[in-house]
C-alpha positions, 0 to 999 in steps of 0.5 A: 325314929328307928335307927338302923345299927349301921347308921350310928357311928362311933367316931375316935379322935385325939387332942392335945389336952383336956381342955381343947377336948371338952371344948370340942365336945361341948361344940359338937353336942351343942351343934347337933352333930353328936349325941354324946361325946366322952372325953377319956383320960389322957394317954400316951401316944407314940407315932411317926410324924415327919420321919421321926418317932414322937411321944406325946400325951393326948386326950381321946374323945369317943363321939356318937353320931350318925352316918348323916351327920358325919361329913359335917362333924369331920369338917367341923373337927378339922376346922377346930382341931389344933393338929395339922393332921388330926386323927378322925375315924369313924367305926359303924356299930354292928350291934347296939341297945335299940333305944340308945341308937334311936336316941343318938339318931334323934339327937343328931337330926339336923333341924 
C-alpha cells in the first residue's frame, strides 16, 4: 500500500487529564482509527468560553490517521470526550517518510 502524503492527517485534540487522554488514545489505536496517538505533557490553556476568559490545564494528544478514517475518528472523539465543545482539528501532512505514511495507512485500513 502506498499512502499519498495528503491522505495522512495529524489530528490534534486536548483532554482535561492524563487518564482520559490515555484512555482515548488506547481506544483509537485498538479500534484502528489511529495508527499512533501521542499523549503529551500537560499544558496551560487560556481561552474564551461563554463570555469569560478561562484558564485550565489540559493534556494535548496528537493522532495519526488517514482522511478516509477522519469522520469516524471525529465521531468517536466527540462521543467519548468530556467537553461540550472539544478541540478537534486535522492537519494534512505536506511531507513525511514514505514508509511511515504507508504504515499509518495500513494500520488505519478498515477491516
